[in-house]
LOMAR-279195 format. One record per residue: x, y, z of N, C-alpha, C, O in turn; residue number from 1. Coordinates in steps of 0.1 Angstrom, whole numbers, plus 2048, in hexadecimal, padded with zeros to 3 digits. Atoms other than C-alpha are relative to their C-alpha. Layout:
// residues N
REC  n.X  n.Y  n.Z  ca.X  ca.Y  ca.Z  c.X  c.Y  c.Z  o.X  o.Y  o.Z  num
REC    X    Y    Z     X     Y     Z    X    Y    Z    X    Y    Z  NUM
...
// end
This chain:
// residues 274
REC  n.X  n.Y  n.Z  ca.X  ca.Y  ca.Z  c.X  c.Y  c.Z  o.X  o.Y  o.Z  num
REC  809  7F4  800   800   800   800  809  80C  800  811  80E  809    1
REC  7F8  7F5  802   810   820   7F4  7FA  80D  807  7EF  810  804    2
REC  805  7F4  7F9   80D   83F   80A  802  80C  7F7  80D  80F  7F2    3
REC  7FF  7F3  807   806   860   7F8  7F5  809  805  7EC  805  80C    4
REC  80A  7F6  7FA   7F3   880   800  7F4  800  7F7  7F2  809  7EE    5
REC  80C  800  808   7D1   877   7F2  7F4  803  80A  7E9  7FF  808    6
REC  80A  7FE  7F6   7BE   883   811  7F4  808  7FA  7E9  804  7FD    7
REC  80B  7F8  805   7A9   89D   7FE  7F7  7F7  7F7  7EB  7F8  7F8    8
REC  808  809  809   79E   882   7E5  7F8  7F7  808  7EC  7F5  805    9
REC  806  80A  7F8   796   869   7FF  7F6  806  80A  7EC  7FF  80E   10
REC  808  7FA  7F6   786   881   817  7F1  801  7FC  7E8  7FF  803   11
REC  80D  7FF  805   768   885   800  7F9  7F2  7FF  7ED  7F2  7FC   12
REC  806  80D  803   763   85F   7FD  7FF  7F8  80D  7F6  7F0  80E   13
REC  801  808  7F4   76A   851   820  7F3  803  807  7EE  80E  809   14
REC  80D  7FF  7FA   749   84A   830  802  804  80F  809  7FE  817   15
REC  7FF  7FB  7F3   745   85E   850  7F2  806  804  7EE  810  7FF   16
REC  80E  7FD  7FD   722   860   85F  7FF  80F  805  7F6  816  801   17
REC  801  7F3  7FA   728   880   873  802  80B  7F6  7FA  815  7F6   18
REC  7FD  7F6  809   737   894   857  7F7  800  7F3  7F5  80B  7EE   19
REC  806  800  80D   723   889   839  7F1  7FD  800  7EA  800  7F7   20
REC  80E  806  801   701   879   842  7F7  807  80A  7EE  800  80F   21
REC  809  7F8  7F8   6F0   894   857  7F3  802  7F8  7F2  801  7EC   22
REC  80D  800  806   6CB   899   851  7FE  80B  7F6  7F5  80A  7ED   23
REC  801  7F5  80A   6D0   8BA   83E  80B  800  7F6  80E  80A  7EF   24
REC  7F6  801  80B   6EA   8AD   826  7FA  803  7F3  7EF  7FD  7F0   25
REC  805  7FC  80D   6E5   8BD   804  80C  804  7F8  810  80F  7F8   26
REC  7F3  7FE  806   703   8B9   7EF  802  7F8  7F3  7FF  7EC  7F2   27
REC  7FD  807  80D   70C   8B1   7CA  80E  804  7FD  812  80F  7FE   28
REC  7F2  7FE  805   730   8AD   7BE  803  7F8  7F4  7FD  7ED  7F2   29
REC  7FB  807  80C   741   8A3   79E  80F  7FE  802  816  807  805   30
REC  7F2  803  7FF   762   891   79F  804  7F3  7F9  7FB  7EC  7F4   31
REC  7FB  80D  806   778   875   791  802  7F6  80A  808  7F8  814   32
REC  800  80A  7F6   774   855   7A3  809  7F4  7FB  809  7F1  7EF   33
REC  7FA  80D  803   789   835   7A4  7F9  7F5  808  7FF  7EA  80B   34
REC  808  80A  7F9   76E   822   7B6  800  802  80F  808  80A  815   35
REC  800  800  7F1   765   81D   7DB  7FA  7F3  805  7F2  7ED  7FF   36
REC  804  80C  7FA   75F   801   7F3  7F2  800  805  7EB  80A  804   37
REC  80D  801  7FB   73F   7F4   802  7FD  809  80C  805  809  815   38
REC  803  7F7  7F5   72E   80E   818  7F1  803  7FF  7EA  7FE  7F5   39
REC  80E  7FC  802   70C   81E   81E  7FF  80E  807  808  812  80E   40
REC  803  7F3  7FA   6FC   83F   828  7F3  800  807  7EA  7F7  804   41
REC  80D  7FF  7FA   6DF   849   83E  7F7  808  7F6  7EB  808  7F8   42
REC  807  7F7  80A   6D5   861   821  7FF  7F9  7F3  806  7EF  7F0   43
REC  801  805  80E   6CB   85B   7FD  80B  806  7F7  80F  812  7F9   44
REC  7F5  7FB  809   6E5   85E   7E2  7FB  7FD  7F1  7F6  7F2  7EE   45
REC  802  802  80F   6E0   863   7BC  80E  801  7FA  816  80B  7FC   46
REC  7F3  802  805   6FF   857   7AA  800  800  7F1  7F9  7F7  7EB   47
REC  801  7FF  80F   705   861   785  80E  7FF  7FA  818  804  7FF   48
REC  7F3  801  808   720   858   76C  800  80A  7F5  7F7  809  7EC   49
REC  7FE  7F7  80B   72B   874   756  808  7FB  7F5  805  7FC  7E9   50
REC  7F8  807  80A   747   862   744  806  7F4  807  809  7F3  812   51
REC  7FA  80C  7FB   755   83F   747  7F5  7F6  803  7EA  7F7  800   52
REC  809  80A  7FB   746   820   756  802  7FC  80F  80E  7FC  813   53
REC  7FF  804  7F2   73F   816   77A  7F7  7F4  803  7EB  7F4  7FF   54
REC  807  80C  7FC   735   7F4   787  7FA  804  80E  802  805  818   55
REC  806  7FC  7F4   71C   7FC   7A3  7F9  7F4  806  7F2  7ED  800   56
REC  806  80B  7F8   712   7E3   7BE  7F7  806  80B  7FC  80E  813   57
REC  809  7FA  7F7   6F3   7EC   7D2  7F8  7F4  807  7F0  7ED  800   58
REC  807  80B  7F9   6E6   7D3   7ED  801  7F3  7F8  7F7  7EC  7F7   59
REC  7FE  80D  807   6F5   7B6   7D9  7FC  800  7F2  7FF  7F6  7EB   60
REC  804  7FF  80E   6E7   7C2   7B7  80A  808  7F9  80D  813  7FD   61
REC  7F5  7FA  807   702   7CB   79E  7FB  804  7F2  7F4  7FD  7EB   62
REC  802  7FB  80E   700   7E0   77E  80B  809  7FC  810  811  804   63
REC  7F6  7F7  805   719   7F1   768  7F9  80C  7FA  7F1  80B  7F1   64
REC  806  7F4  805   70F   815   762  80A  807  7F7  816  808  7F9   65
REC  7F8  7F9  80A   71C   828   743  7FC  80E  800  7F4  813  807   66
REC  801  7F2  801   71D   84C   739  7F1  804  7FF  7EA  7FF  7F6   67
REC  80E  7FB  800   6FC   85E   741  7F7  7F8  809  7EB  7FC  80B   68
REC  808  808  7F8   6EF   843   757  802  803  80F  80C  809  812   69
REC  7FF  7FD  7F2   6E8   845   77C  7F9  7F6  808  7F3  7EC  803   70
REC  808  809  7F7   6DA   833   79B  7FD  808  80C  803  812  810   71
REC  804  7FB  7F3   6C9   83B   7BB  804  7F6  80B  800  7EA  80A   72
REC  7FD  808  7F5   6D7   82D   7DB  7F8  805  80C  7FA  810  811   73
REC  808  7FB  7F5   6BD   82F   7F6  806  7FF  80D  811  7F8  80F   74
REC  7FA  7FF  7F3   6C4   835   81A  803  7F1  806  7FB  7E8  805   75
REC  7FC  80D  7F9   6D7   818   82C  802  7F5  7F6  803  7E9  7FB   76
REC  7FD  80A  80A   6DD   805   80B  80F  7FF  7FF  815  809  7FB   77
REC  7F2  801  802   700   7F7   80A  803  800  7F1  7FC  7FB  7E9   78
REC  7FC  7FF  80E   712   7FF   7EA  80F  802  7FE  816  807  807   79
REC  7F2  7FE  803   734   800   7D9  801  804  7F1  7F8  801  7E9   80
REC  7FE  7FC  80E   743   80E   7B9  80E  7FA  7FC  818  7FB  803   81
REC  7F3  805  805   75E   7FD   7A4  801  804  7F1  7F8  804  7E9   82
REC  7FE  7FB  80E   76E   80A   784  80D  7FA  7FB  816  7F6  802   83
REC  7F4  805  807   787   7FD   76B  80B  80B  7FE  817  809  7FF   84
REC  7F7  7F4  801   795   820   766  7F8  80C  805  7EB  80B  806   85
REC  807  7F5  7FA   78C   842   776  7F4  805  7F8  7F5  806  7EC   86
REC  80C  7FB  806   769   84E   76F  7FC  80D  806  7FE  810  811   87
REC  805  7F3  7FC   759   870   770  7F2  7FE  805  7E9  7FA  7FD   88
REC  80D  803  7FB   73B   86F   787  7FB  80D  808  802  816  80B   89
REC  807  7F6  7F8   722   886   799  7F8  7F9  80B  7F0  7EF  807   90
REC  80A  806  7F6   711   87D   7BA  7F8  80B  806  7FD  817  807   91
REC  809  7F7  7F9   6F5   88E   7CC  7FC  7F9  80D  7F4  7EF  80D   92
REC  804  805  7F3   6F1   887   7F2  7F4  809  805  7F5  815  806   93
REC  80C  7F9  7FC   6CE   890   7FF  7FD  7FC  80E  7FA  7F0  811   94
REC  803  803  7F3   6C8   892   824  7F1  7FC  802  7E9  800  7FA   95
REC  80E  805  7FD   6A9   882   834  7F6  80B  801  7EA  80A  7FF   96
REC  809  7F4  7FE   69B   8A5   83B  7FA  803  7F2  7EE  807  7F2   97
REC  805  7FC  80D   697   8AB   815  7F9  7F5  7F9  7F1  7F7  7F0   98
REC  807  80B  806   68C   888   80C  7F3  7FD  807  7EB  7F4  803   99
REC  80C  803  7F8   671   889   826  7F3  801  7F8  7E9  7F9  7FA  100
REC  80C  7FE  808   658   896   80D  7FD  7F4  7F7  7F1  7F0  7F5  101
REC  801  80C  809   65E   878   7F6  7F9  7F5  808  7F0  7EE  804  102
REC  805  80B  7F8   657   85F   812  7F3  803  806  7EB  7F9  80A  103
REC  80E  7FC  7FC   638   872   81D  7F6  7FD  7F5  7EB  7F8  7F7  104
REC  809  802  80C   629   870   7FA  800  7F2  7FC  7F5  7EC  7F9  105
REC  7FF  80E  804   635   84D   7F3  806  7F7  80C  812  7F3  80C  106
REC  7FB  806  7F3   638   83C   816  806  7F2  7FE  80E  7EE  806  107
REC  7FB  80D  801   63E   819   809  809  7FE  7F4  80B  7F2  7EF  108
REC  7F9  801  80C   653   821   7EB  80E  805  801  811  80D  80B  109
REC  7F3  7FA  802   677   828   7E1  801  805  7F2  7FA  7FF  7E9  110
REC  7FE  7FD  80E   683   83A   7C2  806  7F4  7F9  80E  7EC  7FF  111
REC  7FA  80B  808   68C   822   7A6  810  801  801  815  80B  803  112
REC  7F2  801  7FE   6B0   816   7A9  809  804  7F4  812  80C  7F5  113
REC  7F7  7FF  80C   6BF   814   786  7FA  80A  7F6  7EF  808  7F2  114
REC  804  7F6  809   6BC   833   770  808  800  7F4  813  806  7F3  115
REC  7F7  803  80C   6C9   828   74E  7FC  807  7F3  803  805  7E9  116
REC  803  7F8  80C   6B8   840   735  809  80C  800  806  816  806  117
REC  7F6  7F6  7FF   6D7   855   72F  7FB  80D  7FA  7FE  818  7FF  118
REC  805  7F4  806   6C4   86E   718  7F7  808  80A  7F8  814  80B  119
REC  809  7FA  7F7   6A9   874   732  808  806  80C  806  811  810  120
REC  7F8  7FC  7F5   6C3   877   74E  807  80D  7FD  807  817  805  121
REC  7F8  7F4  804   6D8   891   73B  7F6  80C  7FF  7FA  817  802  122
REC  809  7F5  802   6B9   8A6   733  7F8  804  80D  7F6  810  80F  123
REC  809  7FD  7F4   6A5   8A3   754  807  800  80D  803  807  816  124
REC  7FA  801  7F3   6BC   899   770  80D  808  802  80F  80F  80C  125
REC  7F3  7FA  7FE   6DF   8A5   76A  800  80F  801  808  814  809  126
REC  800  7F1  7FD   6D6   8CA   767  7FC  804  80E  801  80D  813  127
REC  804  7FE  7F2   6C5   8C8   789  80C  7FE  809  80E  806  813  128
REC  7F4  803  7F7   6E5   8B9   798  80A  80B  7FE  811  80F  808  129
REC  7F7  7F4  802   6FA   8D5   788  7FB  80C  808  804  813  80D  130
REC  805  7F5  7F7   6E3   8EE   799  804  7FE  80E  807  808  815  131
REC  7FD  803  7F2   6E9   8DD   7BA  80F  802  802  813  808  80C  132
REC  7F1  7FE  7FF   70F   8DC   7B4  804  80F  801  80C  813  809  133
REC  7FC  7F2  801   711   901   7AB  7F9  809  80A  7FF  813  80E  134
REC  808  7F7  7F7   6F6   910   7C2  7FB  7FA  80D  7F5  801  815  135
REC  807  806  7F5   6ED   8F7   7DC  803  806  80E  7FB  807  816  136
REC  7FC  7FA  7F3   701   907   7F9  7F8  80D  803  7F6  810  80E  137
REC  807  7F4  7FE   6EE   927   7F3  7F1  7FF  800  7EA  809  802  138
REC  80F  802  800   6CB   918   7F1  7FA  801  80E  800  7FD  817  139
REC  807  800  7F4   6B2   91E   80C  7F9  7F2  802  7F9  7EA  7F8  140
REC  806  80D  7FD   69F   901   81C  7F5  7FC  7F6  7F4  7F1  7F2  141
REC  80B  803  80A   681   904   805  805  7FD  7F3  800  7F4  7EC  142
REC  7FA  803  80D   697   904   7E6  805  7F2  800  804  7EB  7F6  143
REC  7FB  80D  7FF   6A8   8E5   7F2  7F5  7F5  7FF  7F7  7EB  7F8  144
REC  80B  809  800   687   8D3   7F8  7FB  7FF  7F2  7F7  7F5  7ED  145
REC  805  7FF  80D   67B   8DF   7D6  808  7F9  7F6  803  7F1  7ED  146
REC  7F7  807  809   69A   8D3   7C3  800  7F1  802  7FF  7E9  7F8  147
REC  801  80E  7FE   699   8B2   7D4  7F4  7F9  7FB  7F4  7EF  7F4  148
REC  80C  805  805   675   8AD   7CC  800  800  7F0  7FB  7F6  7EA  149
REC  7FF  800  80F   67C   8B7   7A7  808  7F4  7FB  805  7EE  7F1  150
REC  7F8  80B  805   698   89D   7A4  7F9  7F3  801  7F9  7EC  7F7  151
REC  807  80D  7FE   684   880   7B2  7F3  7FF  7F9  7EE  7F4  7F6  152
REC  80C  800  808   665   88B   7A0  803  7FB  7F2  7FC  7F4  7EB  153
REC  7FC  804  80E   678   887   77F  803  7F1  800  800  7EA  7F7  154
REC  7FD  80E  800   685   865   78A  7F3  7F7  801  7F2  7ED  7F9  155
REC  80D  808  800   662   859   793  7F9  801  7F3  7F3  7F7  7EF  156
REC  807  7FE  80D   654   867   773  805  7F6  7F5  7FE  7F0  7EE  157
REC  7FA  808  80B   66D   854   75D  802  7F1  804  800  7E8  7FC  158
REC  7FC  80E  7FC   676   835   772  7F7  7FA  80A  7F8  7EE  80C  159
REC  809  805  7F7   65B   831   78C  807  7FD  80E  80F  804  812  160
REC  7FC  803  7F2   661   820   7AE  806  7F2  801  805  7EA  7F7  161
REC  7FE  80D  7FC   670   802   7BE  7FA  7FE  80E  7F8  808  815  162
REC  806  803  7F3   660   7F1   7DC  80A  801  80B  816  7FE  809  163
REC  7F7  7FF  7F5   66F   7F9   7FD  803  7F2  805  7FB  7E9  806  164
REC  7FB  80D  7FC   684   7DC   80A  7FB  7FD  80E  7FA  7F1  812  165
REC  806  802  7F3   675   7E1   82D  7F7  80B  803  7F8  816  7FE  166
REC  809  7F6  7FB   65A   7F4   83F  805  804  80D  806  7FC  816  167
REC  7FB  7FB  7F3   667   80A   85B  7F6  7FE  80B  7EB  802  809  168
REC  807  7FE  7F4   65B   805   87D  803  80E  805  80D  814  801  169
REC  7FE  7F2  7FC   658   826   890  80F  802  805  813  7FC  80E  170
REC  7F2  7FB  7FC   67B   836   892  80B  7F5  7FE  816  7F7  802  171
REC  7F6  80B  801   68C   814   889  80C  804  7F8  818  801  7FB  172
REC  7F5  7FD  809   6A1   822   86D  809  80B  807  815  80B  804  173
REC  7F8  7F6  7F8   6AC   83F   884  808  7F9  80B  813  7FD  80E  174
REC  7F9  807  7F6   6B5   826   89F  80D  7F9  7FA  818  7FA  800  175
REC  7F4  807  806   6CD   813   887  80A  80B  7FC  816  808  7FD  176
REC  7F7  7F5  803   6DB   835   87D  808  803  80C  814  806  80B  177
REC  7F9  7FD  7F4   6E3   83B   8A1  80B  7F6  803  816  7F8  808  178
REC  7F6  80B  7FE   6F4   819   8A3  80C  802  7F7  817  800  7FC  179
REC  7F5  7FE  80A   708   820   884  809  80C  805  815  80B  804  180
REC  7F9  7F4  7FB   712   842   892  809  7FC  80C  815  800  80D  181
REC  7F8  805  7F5   71E   831   8B2  80C  7F8  7FC  817  7FA  801  182
REC  7F5  808  806   733   819   89E  80B  809  7FA  817  807  7FD  183
REC  7F7  7F6  806   743   836   88B  808  808  80B  813  80B  809  184
REC  7FA  7F8  7F5   74A   848   8AC  809  7F7  808  812  7FD  80F  185
REC  7F8  809  7F7   759   829   8BE  807  7F5  7F8  80A  7EB  7FE  186
REC  7FA  80A  808   769   816   8A2  80E  7FB  805  812  7F0  803  187
REC  7F3  804  7FB   78B   816   8B4  800  7F8  80C  80A  7F3  811  188
REC  802  808  7F5   77D   803   8D1  801  7F1  7FC  7F9  7EC  7F5  189
REC  7FE  80E  804   78A   7E0   8CE  7F5  7F6  805  7F3  7EC  7FF  190
REC  80A  809  7FA   76E   7D2   8E3  7F2  803  7F9  7E8  7FE  7FD  191
REC  80C  7FD  806   754   7E1   8CC  7FA  7F4  7F9  800  7ED  7F1  192
REC  806  80B  805   73B   7C6   8C3  7F1  800  803  7EC  809  808  193
REC  80F  801  7FF   717   7BA   8C3  7FB  802  80F  7F2  80A  811  194
REC  805  7FF  7F2   713   7B7   8E9  802  80E  805  7F9  813  80C  195
REC  7FE  7F3  7FB   723   7D8   8F1  7F7  80A  7FA  7F2  813  802  196
REC  809  7F7  806   70F   7EB   8D8  7F1  7FE  804  7EA  807  807  197
REC  80D  803  7FB   6EF   7D9   8E3  7FE  806  80E  7F3  80B  810  198
REC  802  7FB  7F2   6F5   7E3   907  7FF  80F  7FF  7F7  815  807  199
REC  800  7F1  801   6FB   808   8FD  7F2  804  7FC  7ED  80E  801  200
REC  80D  7FB  806   6D9   80A   8EA  7F4  7F8  806  7E9  7FB  802  201
REC  80B  807  7F9   6C5   7F3   901  7F9  7F5  7F8  7ED  7F2  7FB  202
REC  805  80C  808   6C0   7D7   8E8  805  7F3  806  80F  7F3  80D  203
REC  7F9  80D  7FE   6C5   7B2   8ED  809  7FE  7F4  806  803  7E9  204
REC  7F8  803  80C   6E1   7A6   8D7  7F9  7FA  7F4  7FC  7FD  7E9  205
REC  808  806  80B   6C8   791   8C3  7F8  80B  7F8  7F8  80A  7EC  206
REC  808  7F6  807   6B2   7AF   8BC  809  80A  7F8  805  80D  7ED  207
REC  7F7  7F8  808   6CF   7C5   8B2  806  7F9  7F4  807  800  7E9  208
REC  7FB  808  80C   6DD   7AA   89B  7F6  800  7F5  7F9  802  7EA  209
REC  80B  800  80A   6BB   7A8   88A  7FE  80E  7F9  7FC  80F  7ED  210
REC  802  7F2  806   6B9   7CE   886  80C  803  7F7  809  809  7EC  211
REC  7F5  7FE  809   6DC   7CF   877  7FF  7F9  7F3  801  7FE  7E9  212
REC  802  808  80C   6D4   7B3   85F  7F6  806  7F7  7F7  806  7EB  213
REC  80B  7FA  808   6B4   7C4   854  805  80C  7F8  801  80E  7ED  214
REC  7FD  7F3  806   6C4   7E6   84D  80D  800  7F9  80F  808  7EF  215
REC  7F2  7FF  805   6E9   7E0   846  803  7F4  7F7  80B  7F6  7ED  216
REC  7FE  80C  808   6E8   7BD   837  80F  7FC  7FF  814  7F8  7F4  217
REC  7F2  804  7FF   70C   7B6   842  803  7FC  80E  7FD  802  817  218
REC  7FC  804  7F2   71C   7A4   860  806  80C  807  80E  814  802  219
REC  7FC  7F5  7F8   722   7BD   87C  80F  801  801  815  80C  800  220
REC  7F1  7FF  7FF   747   7B3   880  806  804  7F3  810  80C  7F3  221
REC  7FB  7FB  80D   74C   7B8   85B  7FE  80F  7FE  807  816  7FA  222
REC  803  7F2  801   73C   7D9   85C  809  809  808  80E  813  803  223
REC  7F7  7F9  7F8   750   7E5   879  80F  801  7FB  815  80B  7FA  224
REC  7F2  800  806   771   7DA   869  801  808  7F3  80B  80D  7EF  225
REC  800  7F7  80C   766   7EB   848  802  80E  804  809  816  7FD  226
REC  7FE  7F3  7FC   763   80B   85B  80F  803  805  815  80D  801  227
REC  7F2  7FE  7FB   785   806   86C  80A  801  7F5  813  809  7F6  228
REC  7F6  800  80A   797   7FF   84C  7FF  80E  7F8  809  813  7F4  229
REC  801  7F2  806   789   820   83D  807  80A  808  80E  813  803  230
REC  7F9  7F6  7F7   796   833   85B  80F  7FE  7FF  816  808  7FF  231
REC  7F2  802  801   7B8   823   858  805  806  7F3  80F  80D  7F3  232
REC  7FB  7FB  80D   7BB   82C   833  7FF  810  801  809  816  7FC  233
REC  801  7F1  7FF   7AF   850   83B  80C  805  808  812  80F  804  234
REC  7F6  7FB  7F8   7C8   854   857  80E  7FE  7FA  817  806  7FB  235
REC  7F3  803  807   7E4   844   842  804  80A  7F6  810  80D  7F5  236
REC  7FD  7F6  80A   7E1   85E   828  7FF  80F  805  801  818  7FE  237
REC  800  7F3  7FA   7DD   87B   840  80F  804  803  816  7FD  809  238
REC  7F3  7FC  7FE   7FD   88F   83F  805  801  80F  810  800  812  239
REC  7FD  7FF  7F2   7FB   893   865  806  7F3  806  80C  7F3  810  240
REC  7FB  80E  7FC   803   86D   868  80B  7FB  7F7  80D  7EF  7F7  241
REC  7F7  805  80A   81E   86C   84E  80B  7F7  806  810  7EE  7FF  242
REC  7F5  808  7FA   838   85E   866  7FB  7F4  809  803  7ED  80F  243
REC  806  80A  7F7   820   846   878  7FF  7F3  7F8  7FA  7F2  7ED  244
REC  801  80D  807   824   821   86F  7F2  7FB  7FE  7E9  7FE  806  245
REC  80D  806  803   807   80F   85F  7FB  7F7  80C  7EF  7F8  80F  246
REC  804  809  7F5   807   7F6   87B  7FA  807  80C  7F1  802  812  247
REC  805  7F8  7F5   801   811   895  7F2  805  7FD  7E9  806  805  248
REC  80D  7FC  804   7E4   81F   881  7F6  7F5  801  7EA  7F7  805  249
REC  809  80B  7FF   7D5   7FD   87F  7FB  7FD  80E  7EF  7FB  811  250
REC  804  801  7F2   7D6   7FA   8A5  7F7  80B  805  7EE  809  80C  251
REC  808  7F4  7FB   7C8   81D   8AA  7F1  7FE  7FC  7E8  803  803  252
REC  80D  801  805   7AA   814   895  7F8  7F3  805  7ED  7F0  800  253
REC  808  80A  7F9   7A0   7F6   8AA  802  7F2  7FB  7FC  7E8  800  254
REC  7FE  80E  805   7AD   7D8   896  808  7F8  80A  811  7FD  810  255
REC  7F9  809  7F6   7B8   7BB   8AB  80C  7FA  7FA  815  7F5  801  256
REC  7F4  806  806   7D1   7AF   891  802  807  7F2  7F8  80C  7EC  257
REC  7FD  7FB  80E   7E2   7BA   870  7F9  7F7  7F6  7F4  7FC  7EC  258
REC  806  809  80A   7D3   79B   85F  7F1  804  7FF  7EC  804  7F3  259
REC  80E  7FC  801   7AF   7A7   868  7FF  80D  7F7  7F6  80E  7EF  260
REC  800  7F4  808   7B8   7C9   859  802  7FD  7F1  7FA  802  7E9  261
REC  7FD  802  80E   7C6   7BB   839  7F4  7F8  7F9  7F2  7FA  7ED  262
REC  80C  806  806   7A7   7A5   834  7F6  80A  7FC  7F0  80A  7F2  263
REC  80A  7F6  803   791   7C3   837  805  809  7F5  7FD  80E  7EC  264
REC  7FB  7F8  80A   7A8   7D7   821  7FE  7FA  7F2  7FA  800  7E8  265
REC  801  807  80D   7A8   7BD   805  7F1  7FF  7FC  7EE  800  7F0  266
REC  80F  801  803   782   7BA   807  7FB  80D  7FB  7F2  80D  7F2  267
REC  806  7F3  803   77C   7DF   804  808  808  7F5  802  810  7EE  268
REC  7F8  7F7  808   799   7EF   7F1  808  7F8  7F5  812  7FE  7F0  269
REC  7F9  808  80A   7A4   7D4   7D8  801  808  7F3  80A  805  7EB  270
REC  800  7F9  80D   79B   7EC   7BB  805  80E  801  804  816  7F8  271
REC  7FB  7F2  7FE   7AA   80B   7CA  80F  801  7FE  817  7F7  800  272
REC  7F2  7FE  802   7CC   819   7C0  805  808  80C  804  814  80C  273
REC  7FC  7F9  7F4   7DB   821   7E2  80F  800  801  815  806  80A  274
// end
């Protein structure tokens, strides 16, 4: 693994619940990607390919998107991106505050996942995302709600819906978000596991395990180590840690052994040029 100063590049991709997935997240960016490992967000993401090809995996379903095509990643859906060569993409992250109107109007629906009509996307969706990229920070709350509604109204008009994979019990999706936030805040704790997290949130281990399986669809130990490996990579490329050995960073991030780290690294970053 080669150390270089890629912190700015990785900072926009590393999953961090506190910094990126707050309820009022309203952000579109365009950049060149070399792919990214399995992760998820508490918010909705619209992912668009401007140039190149990206193999997108969402909740176990894979599709290669080409120029002008896009996809919707709904909240808490695990997803990854893999490319053969760098691709030019645009993403739009929409906080739950602005998606609330969609779920009020369509309580048992999700936006369609695969948006493959490139001509429609370029005419109806991409200009709206450009508007968000260029003016989003200066929009007031009503404008943000309006633009979000316009984006997803176009998606519904052309592509329709997909059935929701689960029906929320009261506040259940927010409970799992709190659990995920706790994991992100305590990833360096070597004792972090099902029992400890269950005790913190007042669940039985069995109940918490079922909740995690329902919403995250990945083994908790794997999920925790996936977070840890992302933190190691981020710290490794941080100039502030330039003289710190990799083994020390691995220990700081809660790994019990180098072998566990390398298994997580190979699983998540096999297509990254690091």
